[in-house]
LUMSE-495412 format. One record per residue: residue number from 1; residue in three letters; chain; x, y, z of N, C-alpha, C, O, CB in turn. Coordinates in nm, 4 decimals, padded with zeros to 6 digits, m for minus. Each point is the difference from the previous one (the first is absolute). Glycine has a CB too. Layout:
<atoms>
{atom NUM, ALA, A, {X, Y, Z}, {X, Y, Z}, {X, Y, Z}, {X, Y, Z}, {X, Y, Z}}
...
</atoms>
This chain:
<atoms>
{atom 1, MET, A, {03.9436, 32.2375, 07.0175}, {m00.1419, m00.0222, 00.0147}, {m00.0300, m00.1481, m00.0243}, {00.0570, m00.0623, m00.0896}, {m00.1073, 00.3005, 00.0168}}
{atom 2, VAL, A, {m00.0383, m00.2921, 00.1528}, {m00.0419, m00.1384, m00.0168}, {m00.1513, m00.0056, m00.0140}, {m00.0720, 00.0787, 00.0613}, {00.2705, m00.1600, 00.0714}}
{atom 3, GLN, A, {m00.2458, m00.0124, m00.2140}, {m00.1435, m00.0169, m00.0199}, {m00.0383, m00.1440, 00.0293}, {00.0531, m00.0921, m00.0621}, {m00.0560, 00.2755, m00.1111}}
{atom 4, PRO, A, {m00.0885, m00.2040, 00.2669}, {m00.0461, m00.1361, 00.0275}, {m00.1005, m00.0442, m00.1066}, {m00.0542, 00.0816, m00.0745}, {00.0913, m00.0460, 00.3222}}
{atom 5, ASP, A, {m00.0603, m00.1662, m00.2526}, {m00.0991, m00.0536, m00.0936}, {m00.1423, 00.0259, 00.0478}, {m00.0910, 00.0181, m00.0810}, {00.2547, m00.1937, 00.0135}}
{atom 6, LEU, A, {m00.1826, 00.1773, 00.1989}, {m00.1316, 00.0220, 00.0577}, {00.0152, 00.0829, 00.1267}, {00.0921, m00.0221, 00.0786}, {m00.1788, m00.1955, m00.1755}}
{atom 7, VAL, A, {m00.0033, 00.3127, 00.1163}, {00.0018, 00.0862, 00.1177}, {m00.1376, m00.0060, 00.0659}, {m00.1025, 00.0088, m00.0677}, {00.2783, 00.1446, m00.0360}}
{atom 8, VAL, A, {m00.1775, m00.1685, 00.2363}, {m00.1247, 00.0018, 00.0753}, {00.0041, 00.1185, 00.0958}, {00.0872, 00.0089, 00.0864}, {m00.1133, m00.2619, m00.1050}}
{atom 9, VAL, A, {m00.0702, 00.3440, 00.0017}, {m00.0122, 00.1173, 00.0858}, {m00.1292, m00.0156, 00.0792}, {m00.1078, m00.0110, m00.0585}, {00.2380, 00.1607, m00.1041}}
{atom 10, THR, A, {m00.1201, m00.1509, 00.2943}, {m00.1193, m00.0163, 00.0835}, {m00.0504, 00.1316, 00.0571}, {m00.1073, 00.0042, 00.0600}, {00.1866, m00.2315, m00.0043}}
{atom 11, ASP, A, {m00.0037, 00.3340, m00.0735}, {m00.0402, 00.1320, 00.0481}, {m00.0292, 00.0890, m00.1208}, {00.0934, 00.0474, m00.0647}, {00.0467, m00.0731, 00.2766}}
{atom 12, PRO, A, {m00.2670, 00.0494, m00.2436}, {m00.0347, 00.0809, m00.1162}, {00.0613, 00.1398, 00.0024}, {00.0176, 00.0608, m00.1056}, {m00.2276, m00.1892, 00.0930}}
{atom 13, ALA, A, {00.2425, 00.1800, 00.1296}, {00.0589, 00.1337, 00.0095}, {00.1390, 00.0066, m00.0648}, {00.0488, 00.1089, m00.0300}, {m00.1787, m00.0730, 00.2412}}
{atom 14, LEU, A, {00.1929, m00.1498, m00.2326}, {00.1324, m00.0022, m00.0626}, {m00.0055, 00.0145, m00.1522}, {00.1029, 00.0215, m00.0640}, {m00.0265, m00.1646, 00.2517}}
{atom 15, VAL, A, {m00.1951, 00.1315, m00.2450}, {m00.0138, 00.0050, m00.1448}, {m00.0482, 00.1379, m00.0425}, {m00.1027, 00.0491, 00.0469}, {00.0539, m00.2958, m00.0540}}
{atom 16, SER, A, {00.1251, 00.3079, m00.0824}, {m00.0374, 00.1318, m00.0515}, {00.0055, m00.0039, m00.1523}, {00.0285, m00.1041, m00.0593}, {00.0599, 00.2198, 00.2681}}
{atom 17, ALA, A, {m00.1152, m00.0043, m00.2701}, {00.0085, 00.0091, m00.1458}, {00.1427, m00.0225, m00.0481}, {00.0216, m00.0401, m00.1144}, {m00.2149, 00.1988, 00.1146}}
{atom 18, ARG, A, {00.2898, m00.1333, 00.0860}, {00.1410, m00.0196, m00.0367}, {00.0454, m00.1439, 00.0158}, {00.1013, m00.0394, m00.0578}, {m00.0586, 00.2725, 00.1257}}
{atom 19, GLY, A, {m00.1157, m00.3121, 00.0091}, {00.0379, m00.1390, 00.0230}, {m00.0109, m00.0357, 00.1465}, {m00.0794, 00.0589, 00.0732}, {00.2315, m00.0490, m00.2692}}
{atom 20, ILE, A, {m00.0728, m00.1060, 00.2387}, {00.0015, m00.0432, 00.1393}, {00.1011, 00.0856, 00.0746}, {00.1180, 00.0030, m00.0350}, {m00.1847, m00.2408, m00.0271}}
{atom 21, GLU, A, {00.0197, 00.3071, 00.1650}, {00.0856, 00.0915, 00.0754}, {00.0203, m00.0543, 00.1408}, {m00.0634, 00.0448, 00.0955}, {m00.0181, 00.1522, m00.2316}}
{atom 22, GLY, A, {00.1693, m00.2925, 00.1465}, {00.0292, m00.0660, 00.1264}, {00.0224, m00.1470, m00.0251}, {m00.0133, m00.0482, m00.1125}, {m00.1227, 00.2164, 00.2394}}
{atom 23, ALA, A, {00.1697, m00.2382, m00.0223}, {00.0302, m00.1421, m00.0135}, {m00.1287, m00.0816, m00.0123}, {m00.0876, 00.0091, 00.0859}, {00.2992, 00.0236, 00.0463}}
{atom 24, PRO, A, {m00.2233, m00.1125, m00.2387}, {m00.1144, m00.0903, m00.0081}, {00.0130, m00.1085, 00.1061}, {00.1069, m00.0180, 00.0583}, {m00.1310, 00.0638, m00.3057}}
{atom 25, THR, A, {m00.0829, m00.1167, 00.2717}, {00.0004, m00.1062, 00.1004}, {00.0799, m00.1216, m00.0455}, {00.0676, m00.0650, 00.0798}, {m00.2898, 00.1452, m00.0018}}
{atom 26, LEU, A, {00.2135, m00.1099, m00.2072}, {00.0602, m00.1219, m00.0526}, {00.0473, 00.0242, m00.1420}, {m00.0696, 00.0634, m00.0794}, {m00.0773, m00.2053, 00.2262}}
{atom 27, VAL, A, {00.2658, 00.0912, m00.1791}, {00.0450, m00.0067, m00.1379}, {00.0313, m00.1457, m00.0321}, {00.0481, m00.0751, 00.0848}, {00.0452, 00.3126, m00.0767}}
{atom 28, VAL, A, {m00.1214, m00.2755, m00.1313}, {00.0196, m00.1374, m00.0448}, {00.0865, 00.0011, m00.1247}, {m00.0226, 00.0784, m00.0922}, {m00.1997, m00.1499, 00.1895}}
{atom 29, GLU, A, {00.3208, m00.0156, m00.0990}, {00.0847, m00.0193, m00.1170}, {m00.0220, m00.1409, m00.0533}, {m00.0003, m00.0969, 00.0760}, {00.1723, 00.2617, 00.0116}}
{atom 30, VAL, A, {m00.1901, m00.1751, m00.2180}, {m00.0076, m00.1289, m00.0673}, {00.1349, m00.0225, m00.0659}, {00.0404, 00.0756, m00.0884}, {m00.2932, m00.0585, 00.0494}}
{atom 31, LEU, A, {00.3222, m00.1214, 00.0824}, {00.1347, m00.0250, m00.0493}, {m00.0003, m00.0452, m00.1452}, {m00.0918, m00.0681, m00.0458}, {00.1607, 00.0095, 00.2770}}
{atom 32, SER, A, {00.0348, 00.0976, m00.3015}, {00.0287, m00.0522, m00.1332}, {00.1482, m00.0344, m00.0007}, {00.0755, 00.0513, 00.0826}, {m00.2611, 00.0869, m00.1965}}
{atom 33, PRO, A, {00.2280, m00.2235, 00.0226}, {00.1411, m00.0406, m00.0006}, {00.0976, 00.1178, m00.0076}, {00.1105, m00.0082, 00.0536}, {m00.1829, m00.2022, m00.1623}}
{atom 34, THR, A, {00.0336, 00.3177, 00.0441}, {00.0926, 00.1125, m00.0161}, {m00.0016, 00.0982, 00.1165}, {00.0894, 00.0839, 00.0104}, {m00.1199, m00.1086, m00.2531}}
{atom 35, THR, A, {m00.0697, 00.0160, 00.3310}, {m00.0097, 00.0980, 00.1089}, {00.0091, m00.0605, 00.1398}, {m00.0064, 00.0735, 00.0985}, {m00.1313, 00.0619, m00.2502}}
{atom 36, THR, A, {00.1521, m00.2656, 00.1630}, {m00.0042, m00.0661, 00.1311}, {00.0977, 00.0603, 00.0999}, {m00.0401, 00.0374, 00.1103}, {m00.0283, m00.2450, m00.2259}}
{atom 37, ALA, A, {00.1946, 00.2176, 00.0793}, {00.1009, 00.0523, 00.0936}, {m00.0301, 00.1448, 00.0369}, {00.0118, 00.0375, 00.1166}, {00.1597, m00.1929, m00.2145}}
{atom 38, TYR, A, {m00.2097, 00.2364, 00.0012}, {m00.0316, 00.1410, 00.0229}, {m00.1212, 00.0147, 00.0935}, {00.0013, 00.0814, 00.0924}, {00.0926, m00.0249, m00.3203}}
{atom 39, ASP, A, {m00.1977, m00.1359, 00.2025}, {m00.1211, 00.0067, 00.0823}, {00.0272, m00.0434, 00.1436}, {m00.0563, 00.0571, 00.0935}, {m00.0807, m00.1007, m00.2976}}
{atom 40, ARG, A, {00.2218, m00.0557, 00.2225}, {00.0270, m00.0546, 00.1336}, {00.0995, 00.0845, 00.0800}, {00.0074, m00.0126, 00.1222}, {m00.0542, m00.2136, m00.2145}}
{atom 41, THR, A, {00.1221, 00.3109, 00.0251}, {00.1003, 00.0794, 00.0719}, {m00.0304, 00.1487, m00.0093}, {m00.0518, 00.0593, 00.0946}, {00.2221, m00.2360, m00.1404}}
{atom 42, THR, A, {m00.1387, 00.2357, m00.0660}, {m00.0109, 00.1453, m00.0154}, {m00.1418, 00.0500, 00.0272}, {m00.0193, 00.0924, 00.0791}, {00.2039, m00.1016, m00.2466}}
{atom 43, LYS, A, {m00.2832, m00.0513, 00.1023}, {m00.1375, 00.0458, 00.0199}, {m00.0465, m00.0229, 00.1432}, {m00.0626, 00.0877, 00.0595}, {00.0153, m00.1359, m00.2996}}
{atom 44, ALA, A, {00.0772, m00.0684, 00.2958}, {m00.0414, m00.0290, 00.1375}, {00.0593, 00.1014, 00.0967}, {m00.0696, 00.0490, 00.0889}, {00.0522, m00.2927, m00.1454}}
{atom 45, GLN, A, {00.1448, 00.2755, 00.0401}, {00.0649, 00.0979, 00.0868}, {m00.0612, 00.1385, m00.0167}, {m00.0196, 00.0717, 00.0982}, {00.2303, m00.2049, m00.1105}}
{atom 46, ARG, A, {m00.2404, 00.1704, m00.1094}, {m00.0581, 00.1319, m00.0272}, {m00.1395, 00.0121, 00.0610}, {m00.0324, 00.1012, 00.0622}, {00.1655, m00.0878, m00.2748}}
{atom 47, PHE, A, {m00.2157, m00.1169, 00.1944}, {m00.1346, 00.0033, 00.0560}, {00.0043, 00.0065, 00.1529}, {m00.0798, 00.0714, 00.0608}, {m00.0043, m00.2009, m00.2593}}
{atom 48, ALA, A, {00.1753, 00.0567, 00.2605}, {00.0142, 00.0052, 00.1462}, {00.0415, 00.1393, 00.0440}, {m00.0529, 00.0525, 00.0979}, {00.1143, m00.2958, m00.0930}}
{atom 49, ALA, A, {00.0326, 00.3034, m00.0763}, {00.0467, 00.1346, 00.0347}, {m00.1115, 00.1037, m00.0161}, {m00.0006, 00.1013, 00.0699}, {00.2323, m00.1664, m00.1412}}
{atom 50, LEU, A, {m00.3247, 00.0409, m00.0187}, {m00.1124, 00.0915, m00.0213}, {m00.1101, m00.0167, 00.1046}, {m00.0964, 00.0765, 00.0025}, {00.1484, m00.0809, m00.2455}}
{atom 51, GLY, A, {m00.0370, m00.0958, 00.3288}, {m00.0986, m00.0201, 00.1059}, {m00.1196, m00.0834, m00.0397}, {m00.1021, 00.0022, 00.0687}, {00.1742, 00.2115, 00.0186}}
{atom 52, ILE, A, {m00.0619, m00.2867, m00.1957}, {m00.1111, m00.0848, m00.0434}, {m00.0046, m00.1221, 00.0922}, {00.0967, m00.0760, 00.0065}, {m00.0763, 00.1551, m00.2500}}
{atom 53, PRO, A, {m00.1317, m00.0986, 00.3147}, {m00.0030, m00.1034, 00.1033}, {m00.0014, m00.1441, m00.0507}, {00.0442, m00.0904, 00.0709}, {m00.1610, 00.2554, 00.0642}}
{atom 54, HIS, A, {00.0671, m00.1877, m00.2559}, {m00.0105, m00.1375, m00.0502}, {00.0529, m00.0091, m00.1427}, {m00.0314, 00.0827, m00.0856}, {m00.1678, m00.1226, 00.2339}}
{atom 55, TYR, A, {00.2808, m00.0634, m00.1714}, {00.0584, m00.0261, m00.1313}, {m00.0167, m00.1490, m00.0279}, {00.0506, m00.0840, 00.0743}, {00.1181, 00.2764, m00.0525}}
{atom 56, TRP, A, {m00.2397, m00.2241, m00.1291}, {m00.0223, m00.1396, m00.0355}, {00.0681, m00.0287, m00.1326}, {m00.0002, 00.0825, m00.0914}, {m00.2194, m00.0864, 00.2163}}
{atom 57, ILE, A, {00.2772, m00.1135, m00.1331}, {00.0650, m00.0437, m00.1230}, {m00.0753, m00.1218, m00.0518}, {m00.0167, m00.0994, 00.0706}, {00.2437, 00.1886, 00.0046}}
{atom 58, VAL, A, {m00.2720, m00.0794, m00.2000}, {m00.0703, m00.1098, m00.0663}, {00.0982, m00.0626, m00.0988}, {00.0554, 00.0681, m00.0864}, {m00.2856, 00.0444, 00.1125}}
{atom 59, ASP, A, {00.2503, m00.2421, m00.0119}, {00.0923, m00.0716, m00.0870}, {m00.0778, m00.0987, m00.0865}, {m00.0340, m00.1088, 00.0465}, {00.2204, 00.1341, 00.1229}}
{atom 60, PRO, A, {m00.2153, 00.0108, m00.2945}, {m00.0768, m00.0894, m00.0870}, {00.0708, m00.1331, m00.0281}, {m00.0655, m00.1016, m00.0230}, {m00.0344, 00.3042, m00.0795}}
{atom 61, GLU, A, {00.2320, m00.2017, 00.1043}, {00.0739, m00.1227, m00.0294}, {m00.0213, m00.1062, 00.1075}, {m00.0220, m00.1169, m00.0316}, {00.1920, 00.2535, m00.0898}}
{atom 62, THR, A, {m00.1637, m00.0965, 00.2478}, {m00.0203, m00.0945, 00.1101}, {m00.1448, 00.0001, 00.0499}, {m00.0372, m00.0796, 00.0862}, {00.2762, 00.1127, m00.0209}}
{atom 63, ARG, A, {m00.3191, 00.0569, m00.1205}, {m00.1399, 00.0153, 00.0395}, {m00.0118, 00.0263, 00.1499}, {m00.0773, m00.0641, 00.0711}, {00.0088, m00.0873, m00.2591}}
{atom 64, ALA, A, {00.1473, 00.2473, 00.2328}, {00.0048, 00.0321, 00.1430}, {m00.0128, 00.1511, 00.0210}, {00.0285, 00.0797, m00.0894}, {00.1160, m00.2830, 00.1318}}
{atom 65, ILE, A, {m00.1878, 00.2395, 00.0770}, {m00.0065, 00.1397, 00.0415}, {00.0708, 00.0113, 00.1343}, {m00.0275, m00.0762, 00.0926}, {m00.1918, 00.1160, m00.2179}}
{atom 66, GLU, A, {00.3102, 00.0558, 00.1344}, {00.0686, 00.0302, 00.1252}, {m00.0516, 00.1341, 00.0506}, {m00.0060, 00.0976, m00.0748}, {00.2134, m00.2291, 00.0052}}
{atom 67, CYS, A, {m00.2442, 00.1351, 00.1959}, {m00.0530, 00.1223, 00.0608}, {00.1026, 00.0538, 00.0995}, {00.0407, m00.0684, 00.0939}, {m00.2807, m00.0121, m00.1230}}
{atom 68, PHE, A, {00.2800, 00.2043, 00.0055}, {00.0954, 00.0663, 00.0878}, {m00.0698, 00.1149, 00.0706}, {m00.0890, 00.0636, m00.0563}, {00.2822, m00.1280, m00.0933}}
{atom 69, ARG, A, {m00.1527, 00.0906, 00.2726}, {m00.0506, 00.1129, 00.0777}, {00.1194, 00.0860, 00.0393}, {00.1043, m00.0509, 00.0412}, {m00.3040, m00.0831, 00.0462}}
{atom 70, ARG, A, {00.1829, 00.2635, m00.1005}, {00.1063, 00.0941, 00.0358}, {00.0246, m00.0038, 00.1499}, {m00.0926, 00.0036, 00.0809}, {00.0322, 00.1433, m00.2756}}
{atom 71, HIS, A, {00.1862, m00.1542, 00.2281}, {00.0426, 00.0079, 00.1402}, {00.1211, 00.0915, 00.0028}, {00.1066, m00.0337, m00.0513}, {m00.1944, m00.2010, 00.1095}}
{atom 72, GLU, A, {00.0693, 00.3516, 00.0030}, {00.1017, 00.1046, m00.0017}, {00.0280, 00.0359, m00.1466}, {m00.0928, 00.0419, m00.0692}, {00.1964, m00.1243, 00.2898}}
{atom 73, ALA, A, {00.0167, 00.0685, m00.2700}, {00.0286, 00.0416, m00.1377}, {00.0120, m00.1177, m00.0966}, {00.0417, 00.0177, m00.1144}, {00.0740, 00.1807, 00.2076}}
{atom 74, THR, A, {m00.1521, m00.3184, m00.0478}, {00.0103, m00.1170, m00.0874}, {m00.1302, m00.0782, 00.0033}, {m00.0909, 00.0300, 00.0773}, {00.3393, m00.0420, m00.0386}}
{atom 75, ASP, A, {m00.2551, m00.0878, m00.1235}, {m00.1177, m00.0866, m00.0056}, {00.0325, m00.1352, 00.0602}, {00.1104, m00.0522, m00.0157}, {m00.1924, 00.1711, m00.1894}}
{atom 76, ARG, A, {m00.0167, m00.1750, 00.2749}, {00.0131, m00.1343, 00.0562}, {m00.1041, m00.0909, m00.0631}, {m00.1167, 00.0367, m00.0134}, {00.2054, 00.0564, 00.2309}}
{atom 77, LEU, A, {m00.0453, m00.2110, m00.2557}, {m00.0921, m00.0990, m00.0551}, {m00.0933, m00.0465, 00.1111}, {00.0447, m00.0468, 00.1047}, {00.1257, m00.0272, m00.2782}}
{atom 78, ILE, A, {m00.3005, 00.0876, 00.1494}, {m00.0962, m00.0446, 00.1016}, {m00.0872, m00.1138, m00.0494}, {m00.0754, m00.0590, 00.0774}, {00.0749, 00.2883, 00.0153}}
{atom 79, GLY, A, {00.0102, m00.2606, m00.2217}, {m00.0776, m00.1115, m00.0531}, {00.0429, m00.0348, m00.1402}, {00.0289, 00.0875, m00.0817}, {m00.2194, m00.0204, 00.2238}}
{atom 80, SER, A, {00.1944, m00.1969, m00.1691}, {00.0324, m00.0488, m00.1334}, {m00.1053, m00.1044, m00.0352}, {m00.0237, m00.0936, 00.0763}, {00.2755, 00.1382, m00.0481}}
{atom 81, PHE, A, {m00.3144, m00.0279, m00.1435}, {m00.1140, m00.0827, m00.0364}, {00.0229, m00.0633, m00.1361}, {00.0336, 00.0681, m00.0969}, {m00.1859, 00.0778, 00.2328}}
{atom 82, GLY, A, {00.1334, m00.2784, m00.1418}, {00.0208, m00.0741, m00.1230}, {m00.1291, m00.0208, m00.0761}, {m00.1053, 00.0493, 00.0404}, {00.2981, m00.1611, 00.0654}}
{atom 83, PRO, A, {m00.1849, 00.0374, m00.2182}, {m00.1137, m00.0118, m00.0907}, {m00.1262, m00.0618, 00.0601}, {m00.1100, 00.0294, m00.0468}, {00.2767, m00.0475, m00.1296}}
{atom 84, GLY, A, {m00.1539, m00.0663, 00.2782}, {m00.1183, m00.0603, 00.0603}, {m00.0463, 00.0678, 00.1271}, {m00.0956, m00.0453, 00.0630}, {00.1682, m00.1646, m00.1616}}
{atom 85, ASP, A, {m00.0066, 00.3173, 00.1372}, {m00.0305, 00.0674, 00.1259}, {m00.1102, 00.1048, m00.0161}, {m00.0350, 00.0404, m00.1109}, {00.2708, m00.0797, 00.1826}}
{atom 86, THR, A, {m00.2885, 00.0810, 00.0421}, {m00.0914, 00.1132, 00.0057}, {00.0725, 00.1125, 00.0724}, {00.0394, m00.0138, 00.1158}, {m00.2470, m00.1361, m00.1164}}
{atom 87, LEU, A, {00.2243, 00.2603, m00.0692}, {00.0687, 00.1152, 00.0574}, {m00.0941, 00.0703, 00.0958}, {m00.1090, 00.0431, m00.0377}, {00.2521, m00.0161, m00.1685}}
{atom 88, THR, A, {m00.0991, m00.0161, 00.3308}, {m00.0688, 00.0801, 00.1008}, {00.1048, 00.0919, 00.0606}, {00.1199, m00.0270, m00.0065}, {m00.2948, m00.1550, 00.0561}}
{atom 89, HIS, A, {00.1274, 00.2911, 00.0096}, {00.0959, 00.0977, 00.0529}, {m00.0638, 00.0711, 00.1189}, {m00.1113, 00.0517, m00.0096}, {00.2183, m00.0196, m00.2195}}
{atom 90, ALA, A, {m00.0361, m00.0302, 00.3397}, {m00.0532, 00.0616, 00.1226}, {m00.0337, 00.1478, m00.0177}, {m00.0916, 00.0505, 00.0649}, {00.2254, m00.2136, 00.0657}}
{atom 91, ASP, A, {m00.0613, 00.2327, m00.2172}, {m00.0242, 00.1431, m00.0197}, {m00.1147, 00.0287, m00.0963}, {m00.0414, 00.1150, m00.0148}, {00.2815, m00.0777, 00.0604}}
{atom 92, PHE, A, {m00.2916, m00.1408, m00.1110}, {m00.1111, 00.0146, m00.0933}, {m00.1089, m00.1005, 00.0370}, {m00.0185, m00.1005, m00.0687}, {00.1746, 00.1805, m00.1158}}
{atom 93, PRO, A, {m00.2285, m00.0521, 00.2946}, {m00.1023, m00.0942, 00.0467}, {m00.1022, m00.0286, m00.1101}, {m00.0437, 00.0897, m00.0721}, {00.0749, m00.0057, 00.3073}}
{atom 94, GLY, A, {m00.0666, m00.2078, m00.2454}, {m00.0987, m00.0393, m00.1004}, {00.0602, m00.0367, m00.1346}, {m00.0698, m00.0545, m00.0855}, {m00.0884, 00.2013, 00.2010}}
{atom 95, LEU, A, {00.2845, m00.1186, m00.1360}, {00.0650, m00.0366, m00.1256}, {00.0277, m00.1494, m00.0007}, {00.0679, m00.0524, 00.0883}, {00.0355, 00.2817, m00.1079}}
{atom 96, ARG, A, {m00.1561, m00.2961, m00.0799}, {00.0258, m00.1426, m00.0218}, {00.0125, m00.0199, m00.1500}, {m00.0995, 00.0022, m00.0724}, {m00.0272, m00.0735, 00.2837}}
{atom 97, LEU, A, {00.2489, 00.0519, m00.2572}, {00.0254, m00.0153, m00.1425}, {00.0522, m00.1395, m00.0257}, {00.1137, m00.0321, 00.0342}, {m00.0660, 00.2779, m00.0596}}
{atom 98, GLY, A, {m00.1318, m00.3290, m00.0354}, {00.0428, m00.1341, m00.0375}, {00.0917, 00.0081, m00.1204}, {m00.0443, 00.0351, m00.1093}, {m00.1685, m00.1338, 00.1999}}
{atom 99, LEU, A, {00.3389, 00.0668, m00.0721}, {00.0956, 00.0152, m00.1084}, {m00.0247, m00.0956, m00.1160}, {00.0396, 00.0291, m00.1128}, {00.1233, 00.0466, 00.2809}}
{atom 100, ALA, A, {m00.2272, m00.1886, m00.1427}, {m00.0297, m00.0930, m00.1090}, {m00.0849, 00.0683, m00.1072}, {00.0177, m00.0262, m00.1190}, {m00.0054, m00.1672, 00.2800}}
{atom 101, THR, A, {m00.1041, 00.2805, m00.1198}, {m00.0840, 00.0700, m00.0979}, {00.0785, 00.1080, m00.0737}, {m00.0334, 00.0357, m00.1130}, {m00.1669, m00.0815, 00.2559}}
{atom 102, LEU, A, {00.3043, 00.0975, m00.0788}, {00.0817, 00.1036, m00.0622}, {00.0808, m00.0540, m00.1169}, {00.0245, 00.0722, m00.0967}, {m00.0124, 00.0435, 00.3161}}
{atom 103, TRP, A, {00.0295, m00.2409, m00.2121}, {00.0912, m00.0569, m00.0991}, {m00.0685, m00.0807, m00.1067}, {00.0678, m00.0705, m00.0747}, {00.1009, 00.0662, 00.2484}}
{atom 104, ARG, A, {m00.2980, 00.0107, m00.1850}, {m00.0725, m00.0771, m00.1038}, {00.0325, 00.0510, m00.1369}, {m00.0513, m00.0521, m00.0991}, {m00.1323, 00.0072, 00.2579}}
</atoms>
């Protein structure tokens, strides 16, 4: 079993009294020195196999966010954003996250 740091569910029908019953739209992992390798390999592979369409990795050390999109059974990097960038994403219209404000 794997647990992400953050889960985004866009379909309310997936949420029940038991929890989330289906693949959430997005899972986010915040890296730490002890979990970096695990988050980038084992967890990423597991989330892709579960059909989760989006997997983002937040790296506090480099102040960066990597956005992956599921393609078949694996994830493909579709965007990498550094501390001065504004994160935008074609699959999330209207999303504009200025990373400089995130790292204050």
